NUFI-139216 format. One record per residue (C-alpha): x, y, z; residue number from 1. Coordinates in Angstrom, 2 decimals, decimal comma, m for minus. Layout:
<rs>
+---------+---------+---------+-----+
:      xx :      yy :      zz : num :
+---------+---------+---------+-----+
:       X :       Y :       Z : NUM :
...
+---------+---------+---------+-----+
</rs>
This chain:
<rs>
+---------+---------+---------+-----+
:      xx :      yy :      zz : num :
+---------+---------+---------+-----+
:   47,11 :    0,58 :   m8,44 :   1 :
:   46,81 :    0,76 :  m11,61 :   2 :
:   44,97 :    3,85 :  m13,65 :   3 :
:   41,27 :    2,67 :  m13,80 :   4 :
:   37,98 :    3,74 :  m15,57 :   5 :
:   34,58 :    3,37 :  m14,04 :   6 :
:   32,50 :    1,18 :  m15,99 :   7 :
:   30,00 :   m1,16 :  m15,31 :   8 :
:   32,10 :   m4,55 :  m14,89 :   9 :
:   34,08 :   m2,39 :  m12,28 :  10 :
:   30,73 :   m1,66 :  m10,72 :  11 :
:   30,10 :   m5,42 :  m10,99 :  12 :
:   33,64 :   m6,42 :   m9,37 :  13 :
:   32,45 :   m4,05 :   m6,19 :  14 :
:   29,45 :   m5,08 :   m5,44 :  15 :
:   30,05 :   m8,85 :   m6,09 :  16 :
:   m5,19 :   m7,44 :  m34,19 :  17 :
:   m8,95 :   m8,70 :  m33,82 :  18 :
:  m12,03 :   m6,07 :  m34,41 :  19 :
:  m13,10 :   m3,96 :  m31,05 :  20 :
:  m15,44 :   m0,87 :  m30,81 :  21 :
:  m14,30 :    2,07 :  m27,62 :  22 :
:  m17,39 :    3,93 :  m28,47 :  23 :
:  m20,00 :    2,55 :  m26,79 :  24 :
:  m20,86 :    5,76 :  m24,91 :  25 :
:  m22,81 :    9,15 :  m25,75 :  26 :
:  m20,54 :   11,67 :  m26,89 :  27 :
:  m21,68 :   13,92 :  m24,35 :  28 :
:  m20,85 :   11,11 :  m21,50 :  29 :
:  m17,12 :   11,25 :  m23,26 :  30 :
:  m16,82 :   14,57 :  m22,25 :  31 :
:  m17,74 :   14,00 :  m18,37 :  32 :
:  m14,84 :   11,21 :  m18,68 :  33 :
:  m12,05 :   12,65 :  m21,05 :  34 :
:   m9,37 :   12,72 :  m19,38 :  35 :
:  m10,09 :   10,15 :  m16,33 :  36 :
:   m8,28 :    7,48 :  m18,13 :  37 :
:  m10,95 :    5,22 :  m18,73 :  38 :
:  m10,58 :    2,47 :  m21,39 :  39 :
:  m13,29 :    0,29 :  m22,93 :  40 :
:  m12,82 :   m2,25 :  m25,28 :  41 :
:  m16,26 :   m4,91 :  m26,28 :  42 :
:  m15,01 :   m7,87 :  m28,55 :  43 :
:  m18,18 :   m8,69 :  m29,90 :  44 :
:  m16,76 :  m12,67 :  m30,83 :  45 :
:  m14,31 :  m14,27 :  m29,83 :  46 :
:  m10,17 :  m13,74 :  m29,70 :  47 :
:   m8,67 :  m15,97 :  m32,09 :  48 :
:   m5,73 :  m13,91 :  m32,42 :  49 :
:   m3,34 :  m11,97 :  m29,66 :  50 :
:   m4,98 :   m9,24 :  m28,30 :  51 :
:   m3,03 :   m6,53 :  m25,97 :  52 :
:   m5,11 :   m3,82 :  m24,47 :  53 :
:   m3,59 :   m1,51 :  m22,83 :  54 :
:   m4,53 :    1,43 :  m20,37 :  55 :
:   m1,30 :    3,66 :  m18,92 :  56 :
:    1,18 :    0,77 :  m18,76 :  57 :
:    4,08 :   m0,91 :  m19,52 :  58 :
:    3,83 :   m4,03 :  m21,79 :  59 :
:    7,19 :   m5,70 :  m23,04 :  60 :
:    6,78 :   m8,58 :  m25,57 :  61 :
:    9,03 :  m10,82 :  m27,96 :  62 :
:   12,35 :   m9,75 :  m27,59 :  63 :
:   12,09 :   m6,13 :  m27,18 :  64 :
:   15,48 :   m4,97 :  m25,35 :  65 :
:   17,14 :   m7,99 :  m24,98 :  66 :
:   21,17 :   m8,09 :  m25,23 :  67 :
:   20,89 :   m4,72 :  m24,65 :  68 :
:   23,92 :   m2,86 :  m23,15 :  69 :
:   24,07 :    0,69 :  m22,46 :  70 :
:   23,62 :    3,00 :  m19,60 :  71 :
:   19,99 :    3,81 :  m19,09 :  72 :
:   16,74 :    1,65 :  m20,41 :  73 :
:   13,36 :    3,28 :  m18,80 :  74 :
:    9,94 :    2,76 :  m19,96 :  75 :
:    8,08 :    4,90 :  m18,02 :  76 :
:    3,89 :    4,89 :  m18,59 :  77 :
:    1,99 :    7,99 :  m16,47 :  78 :
:    5,03 :    8,35 :  m14,41 :  79 :
:    7,49 :   11,03 :  m12,73 :  80 :
:   11,16 :    9,29 :  m13,12 :  81 :
:   14,65 :   10,88 :  m12,16 :  82 :
:   17,36 :    9,01 :  m13,63 :  83 :
:   20,89 :   10,68 :  m12,67 :  84 :
:   24,41 :    9,12 :  m12,29 :  85 :
:   27,86 :   11,25 :  m11,62 :  86 :
:   30,46 :    9,12 :  m12,82 :  87 :
:   34,51 :   10,53 :  m11,90 :  88 :
:   37,91 :    8,84 :  m12,47 :  89 :
:   40,95 :   10,82 :  m10,85 :  90 :
:   44,46 :    9,83 :  m11,90 :  91 :
:   47,15 :   11,90 :  m10,23 :  92 :
:   50,78 :   11,70 :   m9,20 :  93 :
:   51,31 :   14,84 :   m7,63 :  94 :
:   51,34 :   16,02 :   m3,98 :  95 :
:   48,14 :   18,81 :   m4,27 :  96 :
:   44,73 :   17,59 :   m2,14 :  97 :
:   41,86 :   16,33 :   m3,89 :  98 :
:   38,29 :   17,21 :   m3,23 :  99 :
:   35,48 :   15,09 :   m5,14 : 100 :
:   31,82 :   16,37 :   m4,50 : 101 :
:   29,39 :   14,47 :   m6,43 : 102 :
:   25,79 :   15,28 :   m5,66 : 103 :
:   22,10 :   14,49 :   m6,50 : 104 :
:   18,97 :   16,57 :   m5,38 : 105 :
:   15,44 :   14,98 :   m7,26 : 106 :
:   11,78 :   15,54 :   m6,68 : 107 :
:    9,83 :   13,25 :   m8,65 : 108 :
:    5,83 :   14,21 :   m7,95 : 109 :
:    3,10 :   12,40 :   m9,86 : 110 :
:   m0,15 :   13,17 :   m9,71 : 111 :
:   m2,83 :   11,17 :  m11,98 : 112 :
:   m6,33 :   11,26 :  m11,10 : 113 :
:   m7,66 :    7,99 :  m11,82 : 114 :
:   m7,51 :    4,96 :  m13,83 : 115 :
:  m10,19 :    2,10 :  m15,49 : 116 :
:  m10,50 :    0,03 :  m17,68 : 117 :
:  m13,32 :   m2,11 :  m19,09 : 118 :
:  m12,20 :   m5,63 :  m21,16 : 119 :
:  m16,16 :   m7,63 :  m22,88 : 120 :
:  m15,76 :  m10,54 :  m24,75 : 121 :
:  m18,70 :  m11,83 :  m26,32 : 122 :
:  m17,12 :  m15,14 :  m27,46 : 123 :
:  m14,30 :  m17,81 :  m25,98 : 124 :
:  m10,70 :  m16,20 :  m25,55 : 125 :
:   m8,63 :  m18,97 :  m28,09 : 126 :
:   m5,41 :  m16,90 :  m27,94 : 127 :
:   m3,20 :  m14,49 :  m25,28 : 128 :
:   m5,15 :  m11,33 :  m24,22 : 129 :
:   m3,21 :   m9,24 :  m22,31 : 130 :
:   m5,72 :   m6,36 :  m19,97 : 131 :
:   m3,10 :   m4,15 :  m18,14 : 132 :
:   m4,14 :   m1,27 :  m16,77 : 133 :
:   m1,50 :    0,80 :  m14,66 : 134 :
:    0,57 :   m2,08 :  m14,57 : 135 :
:    3,89 :   m3,53 :  m16,21 : 136 :
:    4,40 :   m6,63 :  m17,97 : 137 :
:    7,64 :   m7,98 :  m19,31 : 138 :
:    6,54 :  m11,32 :  m21,69 : 139 :
:    8,73 :  m13,64 :  m23,65 : 140 :
:   12,24 :  m12,69 :  m23,89 : 141 :
:   11,82 :   m9,27 :  m23,11 : 142 :
:   15,04 :   m7,74 :  m21,55 : 143 :
:   16,64 :  m11,25 :  m21,63 : 144 :
:   20,20 :  m10,73 :  m21,15 : 145 :
:   20,18 :   m6,95 :  m20,90 : 146 :
:   23,36 :   m4,97 :  m19,38 : 147 :
:   23,12 :   m1,80 :  m18,25 : 148 :
:   23,81 :    0,42 :  m15,78 : 149 :
:   20,40 :    1,24 :  m15,38 : 150 :
:   17,07 :   m0,37 :  m15,78 : 151 :
:   13,45 :    0,91 :  m14,95 : 152 :
:   10,04 :    0,13 :  m15,85 : 153 :
:    7,18 :    2,42 :  m14,25 : 154 :
:    3,67 :    2,88 :  m14,65 : 155 :
:    1,94 :    5,03 :  m12,90 : 156 :
:    4,67 :    5,44 :  m10,26 : 157 :
:    6,80 :    8,57 :   m9,04 : 158 :
:   10,39 :    7,02 :   m9,55 : 159 :
:   13,83 :    8,93 :   m8,48 : 160 :
:   17,35 :    7,19 :   m9,00 : 161 :
:   20,85 :    8,64 :   m8,32 : 162 :
:   24,35 :    6,96 :   m8,42 : 163 :
:   27,35 :    8,43 :   m7,44 : 164 :
:   30,89 :    6,57 :   m8,11 : 165 :
:   33,89 :    7,67 :   m7,91 : 166 :
:   37,55 :    5,89 :   m8,71 : 167 :
:   40,37 :    7,65 :   m8,05 : 168 :
:   44,28 :    7,19 :   m7,72 : 169 :
:   45,82 :    9,95 :   m6,25 : 170 :
:   48,88 :    7,53 :   m4,32 : 171 :
:   50,74 :   11,18 :   m2,57 : 172 :
:   47,32 :   13,00 :   m2,33 : 173 :
:   45,00 :   13,97 :    0,25 : 174 :
:   41,34 :   13,67 :   m0,28 : 175 :
:   38,11 :   14,84 :    0,48 : 176 :
:   34,94 :   13,03 :   m0,89 : 177 :
:   31,57 :   13,97 :   m0,17 : 178 :
:   28,75 :   12,08 :   m2,23 : 179 :
:   25,26 :   12,72 :   m1,85 : 180 :
:   21,91 :   12,32 :   m2,66 : 181 :
:   18,40 :   13,65 :   m1,84 : 182 :
:   15,55 :   12,04 :   m3,13 : 183 :
:   12,05 :   12,53 :   m3,16 : 184 :
:    9,33 :   10,06 :   m4,80 : 185 :
:    5,51 :   11,49 :   m4,37 : 186 :
:    3,04 :    9,44 :   m6,16 : 187 :
:   m0,78 :   10,66 :   m5,93 : 188 :
:   m3,30 :    8,74 :   m8,04 : 189 :
:   m7,08 :   10,74 :   m6,44 : 190 :
:  m10,55 :   10,64 :   m7,31 : 191 :
:  m12,20 :   13,56 :   m9,32 : 192 :
:  m15,87 :   14,38 :   m9,44 : 193 :
:  m17,52 :   13,34 :  m12,58 : 194 :
:  m21,24 :   13,76 :  m13,30 : 195 :
:  m21,63 :   10,48 :  m15,28 : 196 :
:  m22,08 :    7,01 :  m13,13 : 197 :
:  m23,38 :    4,06 :  m14,68 : 198 :
:  m23,14 :    1,37 :  m12,38 : 199 :
:  m23,54 :   m1,23 :  m15,61 : 200 :
:  m21,82 :   m2,25 :  m17,49 : 201 :
:  m18,88 :    0,00 :  m16,14 : 202 :
:  m19,56 :   m0,70 :  m12,55 : 203 :
:  m18,99 :    3,13 :  m11,48 : 204 :
:  m17,32 :    4,75 :  m13,90 : 205 :
:  m16,11 :    7,00 :  m11,98 : 206 :
:  m13,83 :    4,44 :   m9,87 : 207 :
:  m10,62 :    5,83 :   m8,80 : 208 :
:   m8,96 :    2,67 :   m9,94 : 209 :
:  m11,26 :    0,29 :  m11,26 : 210 :
:  m10,38 :   m3,16 :  m13,65 : 211 :
:  m13,31 :   m5,25 :  m15,31 : 212 :
:  m13,26 :   m8,22 :  m17,02 : 213 :
:  m16,33 :   m9,97 :  m18,58 : 214 :
:  m16,16 :  m13,44 :  m20,51 : 215 :
:  m18,98 :  m14,86 :  m22,61 : 216 :
:  m17,60 :  m17,69 :  m23,22 : 217 :
:  m14,34 :  m20,61 :  m22,31 : 218 :
:  m10,98 :  m19,39 :  m21,57 : 219 :
:   m8,76 :  m21,65 :  m23,92 : 220 :
:   m5,76 :  m19,73 :  m24,31 : 221 :
:   m4,09 :  m17,17 :  m22,36 : 222 :
:   m5,27 :  m14,45 :  m20,50 : 223 :
:   m3,73 :  m11,66 :  m17,59 : 224 :
:   m5,55 :   m9,41 :  m15,89 : 225 :
:   m3,96 :   m7,01 :  m14,22 : 226 :
:   m4,42 :   m3,73 :  m12,30 : 227 :
:   m1,48 :   m1,73 :  m10,16 : 228 :
:    0,43 :   m4,96 :  m10,89 : 229 :
:    4,29 :   m6,17 :  m12,11 : 230 :
:    4,04 :   m9,62 :  m13,75 : 231 :
:    7,59 :  m10,98 :  m15,62 : 232 :
:    7,28 :  m14,34 :  m17,03 : 233 :
:    8,72 :  m16,86 :  m20,05 : 234 :
:   12,32 :  m15,47 :  m19,98 : 235 :
:   11,50 :  m11,71 :  m19,10 : 236 :
:   14,85 :   m9,79 :  m17,35 : 237 :
:   16,41 :  m13,76 :  m17,17 : 238 :
:   20,27 :  m13,28 :  m17,14 : 239 :
:   20,38 :   m9,24 :  m17,21 : 240 :
:   23,23 :   m8,41 :  m15,45 : 241 :
:   22,60 :   m4,36 :  m14,52 : 242 :
:   23,88 :   m2,23 :  m11,69 : 243 :
:   19,86 :   m1,44 :  m10,49 : 244 :
:   16,77 :   m2,92 :  m11,97 : 245 :
:   13,41 :   m1,09 :  m10,59 : 246 :
:    9,69 :   m2,59 :  m11,98 : 247 :
:    6,91 :   m0,32 :  m10,07 : 248 :
:    3,62 :   m0,14 :  m10,68 : 249 :
:    1,23 :    2,73 :   m8,76 : 250 :
:    4,54 :    3,55 :   m6,59 : 251 :
:    6,20 :    5,67 :   m5,37 : 252 :
:   10,50 :    4,54 :   m5,50 : 253 :
:   13,63 :    6,01 :   m4,28 : 254 :
:   17,41 :    4,63 :   m4,89 : 255 :
:   20,36 :    5,89 :   m4,42 : 256 :
:   23,99 :    4,46 :   m4,49 : 257 :
:   27,15 :    6,22 :   m3,41 : 258 :
:   30,37 :    4,48 :   m4,35 : 259 :
:   33,67 :    5,22 :   m3,76 : 260 :
:   37,19 :    3,33 :   m5,05 : 261 :
:   39,96 :    5,61 :   m3,49 : 262 :
:   44,12 :    4,82 :   m3,47 : 263 :
:   45,08 :    7,27 :   m1,94 : 264 :
:   47,29 :    9,32 :    1,56 : 265 :
:   45,11 :   10,68 :    3,64 : 266 :
:   41,16 :   10,23 :    3,55 : 267 :
:   38,30 :   11,97 :    4,61 : 268 :
:   34,48 :   10,54 :    3,05 : 269 :
:   31,60 :   11,22 :    3,31 : 270 :
:   28,45 :    9,36 :    1,88 : 271 :
:   24,71 :   10,19 :    2,12 : 272 :
:   21,46 :    8,76 :    0,80 : 273 :
:   18,07 :   10,88 :    2,17 : 274 :
:   14,87 :    9,64 :    0,81 : 275 :
:   11,25 :    9,73 :    1,37 : 276 :
:    8,74 :    8,16 :   m0,29 : 277 :
:    4,54 :    9,13 :   m0,33 : 278 :
:    2,79 :    6,97 :   m2,07 : 279 :
:   m0,92 :    8,07 :   m1,59 : 280 :
:   m3,74 :    6,14 :   m3,28 : 281 :
:   m7,58 :    6,97 :   m3,58 : 282 :
:   m7,22 :   10,85 :   m1,97 : 283 :
:  m10,48 :   12,40 :   m0,50 : 284 :
:  m12,69 :   10,23 :   m0,02 : 285 :
:  m13,37 :    6,63 :    1,88 : 286 :
:  m16,62 :    6,03 :   m0,80 : 287 :
:  m16,20 :    2,74 :   m2,09 : 288 :
:  m17,08 :    4,09 :   m5,79 : 289 :
:  m13,30 :    5,27 :   m5,79 : 290 :
:  m11,63 :    2,14 :   m4,49 : 291 :
:   m9,28 :    0,11 :   m6,60 : 292 :
:  m11,50 :   m3,09 :   m7,25 : 293 :
:  m11,26 :   m5,79 :   m9,96 : 294 :
:  m14,20 :   m7,52 :  m11,24 : 295 :
:  m13,48 :  m10,27 :  m13,34 : 296 :
:  m16,20 :  m12,49 :  m14,46 : 297 :
:  m16,14 :  m15,65 :  m16,93 : 298 :
:  m19,33 :  m17,34 :  m17,90 : 299 :
:  m17,70 :  m20,51 :  m19,36 : 300 :
:  m15,16 :  m23,10 :  m18,56 : 301 :
:  m11,18 :  m22,33 :  m18,15 : 302 :
:  m10,28 :  m25,36 :  m20,16 : 303 :
:   m7,45 :  m27,71 :  m20,23 : 304 :
:   m4,03 :  m25,97 :  m20,57 : 305 :
:   m5,80 :  m22,77 :  m20,49 : 306 :
:   m4,43 :  m20,21 :  m18,13 : 307 :
:   m6,46 :  m17,54 :  m16,42 : 308 :
:   m4,37 :  m14,85 :  m14,00 : 309 :
:   m5,72 :  m12,19 :  m12,28 : 310 :
:   m3,43 :   m9,82 :  m10,31 : 311 :
:   m4,52 :   m6,47 :   m8,17 : 312 :
:   m2,18 :   m4,70 :   m6,56 : 313 :
:    0,41 :   m7,61 :   m6,53 : 314 :
:    3,61 :   m8,41 :   m8,22 : 315 :
:    4,03 :  m12,44 :  m10,04 : 316 :
:    6,72 :  m13,92 :  m11,43 : 317 :
:    7,07 :  m16,96 :  m13,06 : 318 :
:    8,75 :  m19,55 :  m15,73 : 319 :
:   12,72 :  m17,98 :  m15,85 : 320 :
:   11,89 :  m14,23 :  m14,88 : 321 :
:   14,49 :  m12,75 :  m13,42 : 322 :
:   16,59 :  m16,29 :  m13,37 : 323 :
:   20,20 :  m15,99 :  m12,97 : 324 :
:   19,81 :  m12,54 :  m12,24 : 325 :
:   22,49 :  m10,27 :  m10,98 : 326 :
:   21,88 :   m6,80 :  m10,07 : 327 :
:   23,50 :   m4,53 :   m7,13 : 328 :
:   19,66 :   m3,36 :   m6,69 : 329 :
:   16,50 :   m5,63 :   m7,69 : 330 :
:   13,19 :   m4,61 :   m7,21 : 331 :
:    9,27 :   m5,14 :   m7,67 : 332 :
:    6,95 :   m3,18 :   m6,15 : 333 :
:    3,35 :   m2,74 :   m6,64 : 334 :
:    1,36 :   m0,19 :   m4,45 : 335 :
:    4,03 :    0,25 :   m2,15 : 336 :
:    6,29 :    3,33 :   m1,22 : 337 :
:   10,02 :    2,07 :   m1,61 : 338 :
:   13,18 :    3,18 :   m0,58 : 339 :
:   16,33 :    1,44 :   m1,11 : 340 :
:   19,42 :    3,62 :   m0,23 : 341 :
:   23,29 :    1,95 :   m0,11 : 342 :
:   26,96 :    3,60 :    0,59 : 343 :
:   30,01 :    1,47 :   m0,35 : 344 :
:   33,96 :    3,08 :    0,79 : 345 :
:   36,63 :    1,24 :   m0,42 : 346 :
:   39,85 :    2,70 :    0,76 : 347 :
:   43,53 :    2,05 :    0,39 : 348 :
:   45,64 :    4,86 :    2,55 : 349 :
:   49,18 :    5,57 :    3,60 : 350 :
:   47,66 :    8,28 :    6,38 : 351 :
:   44,47 :    8,20 :    8,02 : 352 :
:   41,19 :    7,72 :    6,62 : 353 :
:   37,42 :    8,68 :    8,41 : 354 :
:   34,48 :    7,58 :    6,59 : 355 :
:   30,85 :    8,74 :    7,46 : 356 :
:   28,30 :    6,67 :    5,87 : 357 :
:   24,58 :    7,71 :    6,60 : 358 :
:   21,13 :    6,69 :    4,75 : 359 :
:   18,13 :    8,76 :    6,31 : 360 :
:   14,94 :    6,69 :    4,96 : 361 :
:   10,95 :    7,79 :    5,05 : 362 :
:    8,66 :    5,30 :    3,07 : 363 :
:    5,02 :    6,14 :    3,68 : 364 :
:    2,16 :    3,62 :    1,37 : 365 :
:   m1,59 :    5,06 :    2,14 : 366 :
:   m3,93 :    3,67 :    0,43 : 367 :
:   m7,22 :    4,99 :    1,81 : 368 :
:   m9,58 :    2,96 :    0,38 : 369 :
:  m10,24 :   m1,00 :    0,06 : 370 :
:   m8,44 :   m3,14 :   m2,69 : 371 :
:  m10,89 :   m5,83 :   m3,45 : 372 :
:  m11,02 :   m8,79 :   m6,08 : 373 :
:  m13,76 :  m10,83 :   m6,95 : 374 :
:  m13,32 :  m13,32 :   m9,20 : 375 :
:  m16,83 :  m15,57 :  m11,01 : 376 :
:  m16,61 :  m18,54 :  m12,29 : 377 :
:  m19,33 :  m19,62 :  m14,28 : 378 :
:  m18,14 :  m22,87 :  m15,13 : 379 :
:  m15,05 :  m25,19 :  m14,13 : 380 :
:  m11,82 :  m24,10 :  m13,62 : 381 :
:  m10,24 :  m27,40 :  m15,64 : 382 :
:   m6,85 :  m25,04 :  m16,67 : 383 :
:   m4,72 :  m22,88 :  m13,91 : 384 :
:   m5,98 :  m19,42 :  m12,66 : 385 :
:   m3,78 :  m17,79 :  m10,10 : 386 :
:   m5,76 :  m15,07 :   m8,09 : 387 :
:   m3,59 :  m12,59 :   m6,37 : 388 :
:   m4,64 :   m9,55 :   m4,65 : 389 :
:   m2,01 :   m7,46 :   m2,47 : 390 :
:    0,36 :  m10,32 :   m2,83 : 391 :
:    3,31 :  m11,97 :   m3,99 : 392 :
:    3,26 :  m15,14 :   m6,20 : 393 :
:    6,37 :  m16,11 :   m7,30 : 394 :
:    7,17 :  m19,38 :   m8,59 : 395 :
:    8,88 :  m22,35 :  m11,12 : 396 :
:   12,72 :  m21,08 :  m12,12 : 397 :
:   11,43 :  m17,07 :  m11,08 : 398 :
:   14,79 :  m15,42 :   m9,31 : 399 :
:   16,30 :  m18,87 :   m9,09 : 400 :
:   19,92 :  m18,65 :   m8,97 : 401 :
:   19,61 :  m14,81 :   m8,67 : 402 :
:   23,25 :  m12,84 :   m7,26 : 403 :
:   22,08 :   m9,39 :   m6,19 : 404 :
:   22,92 :   m7,38 :   m2,91 : 405 :
:   19,32 :   m5,88 :   m2,78 : 406 :
:   16,31 :   m8,18 :   m3,46 : 407 :
:   12,64 :   m6,63 :   m2,51 : 408 :
:    9,68 :   m7,95 :   m3,89 : 409 :
:    6,57 :   m5,57 :   m2,51 : 410 :
:    2,73 :   m5,37 :   m2,86 : 411 :
:    1,12 :   m2,81 :   m0,65 : 412 :
:    3,64 :   m2,27 :    1,62 : 413 :
:    6,24 :    0,40 :    2,66 : 414 :
:    9,95 :   m0,25 :    3,44 : 415 :
:   13,19 :    0,80 :    3,90 : 416 :
:   15,91 :   m0,85 :    2,78 : 417 :
:   19,59 :    0,60 :    3,94 : 418 :
:   23,46 :   m0,91 :    3,49 : 419 :
:   26,96 :    0,92 :    4,15 : 420 :
:   29,69 :   m1,00 :    3,41 : 421 :
:   33,30 :    0,08 :    4,22 : 422 :
:   36,91 :   m1,73 :    3,29 : 423 :
:   40,02 :    0,22 :    4,30 : 424 :
:   43,26 :   m0,09 :    4,37 : 425 :
:   45,03 :    3,06 :    6,20 : 426 :
:   48,97 :    3,24 :    7,77 : 427 :
:   47,00 :    5,73 :   10,27 : 428 :
:   44,03 :    5,80 :   12,96 : 429 :
:   40,79 :    4,60 :   10,76 : 430 :
:   37,70 :    6,08 :   12,16 : 431 :
:   34,08 :    4,84 :   10,56 : 432 :
:   30,84 :    5,89 :   10,99 : 433 :
:   27,57 :    4,44 :   10,01 : 434 :
:   24,24 :    5,13 :   10,11 : 435 :
:   20,82 :    4,27 :    9,02 : 436 :
:   17,69 :    5,94 :   10,38 : 437 :
:   14,22 :    4,38 :    8,64 : 438 :
:   10,53 :    4,93 :    8,91 : 439 :
:    8,36 :    3,41 :    7,39 : 440 :
:    4,46 :    3,44 :    7,66 : 441 :
:    2,18 :    1,57 :    5,66 : 442 :
:   m2,01 :    2,32 :    6,00 : 443 :
:   m4,65 :   m0,13 :    3,99 : 444 :
:   m8,31 :    0,51 :    4,63 : 445 :
:  m10,88 :    3,22 :    4,48 : 446 :
:   m9,80 :    5,75 :    6,66 : 447 :
:   m8,96 :    9,45 :    5,84 : 448 :
:   m5,90 :   10,06 :    8,69 : 449 :
:   m3,37 :   10,73 :    6,94 : 450 :
:   m0,61 :    9,04 :    7,92 : 451 :
:    2,30 :   11,30 :    7,42 : 452 :
:    2,04 :   11,13 :    4,19 : 453 :
:    3,01 :   13,73 :    1,81 : 454 :
:    5,69 :   15,97 :    0,29 : 455 :
:    6,16 :   18,91 :   m1,25 : 456 :
:    8,49 :   19,35 :   m4,42 : 457 :
:   11,06 :   22,73 :   m4,50 : 458 :
+---------+---------+---------+-----+
</rs>
């Protein structure tokens, strides 16, 4: 076996501006809501050029991060993110024992009070307007052809991502290898007690997650209204080649991967992922003033050629988004708790081989209130309108020709994904133990009974 260097190629082979005003409440009222992450945008006239309104969100346009090549790309808004990798390459012609220990111990604890966005357009929307509240939006050619080890885009989320990789050539040596990832991701968006609650136009400013869009005229261009959602469109993330890709909004996610490639005399290998993901939204109250609500009011028509996308706690992929993507793990998650664990061992030994692979996963998603969507059209919809609430919407060529070991699109869900893969050639006895222990708990609706969600970081 030739000496090898761990790199992305090897890993892939192993896996096969318009004017606006924001000062429309008094200084005293702003004092009451400061820190609550409220964005208020008022356009007295129409939208005649591209406008981005971003509140605790990740927005990538044009050619941003396209054709990138490296180890990590991480774009994070109001998030707690751990991203770790252990890489080991060993070459030995001796006979002494080889001992390898790789460990990742991670806890991402994210606590946000609330997210609220109010956008009022007095006239027609003639160009593109993107209104993003705790969301991830990737358009145009953003991140197209990206070739990296890890790609993470997160908004108001907790993410722990870890990989252990070892490539060992020691044909005359006994090997003892231990690869372990212990990961916690706790995302909590909890309401706060506020004195200022004006129901008009803010519809209850103390709400925990709320997006209010008011269009006084027609929609002639493209308007995207996103709350707690993932929207990838055009050529976003097309042709990407990444070991893992994570796009999450209002979510808790753990990604753990252990990879071992070895040619040795004898081998004892232990690989394990222990993952706890807890996503808790609207804690402490079932009062509907705190619900994750989206209201979109359009007084005029949505005219021919125009598009309006209204996504609340949803995943929407369109155009060529993620087309031809190649990834070991690819996750798009909105308002969800997600665990993805993978153990891969490729061992060639002259003597005995013992391999133990374990994934222990607990995903708990608790949305304590409802998440209603209210879309009102005063005129006629001649163009296209997409309304998604707690949904997955994949259309056009999105995700076509994709190659992935793990592919997960999740909205308002609790998800565990685990795999153990062992390829062994040995001259002696072979003992392989593969175990997955998984618990998923998803509770959505008006309840104060904790289904068991909660993590305390050390």
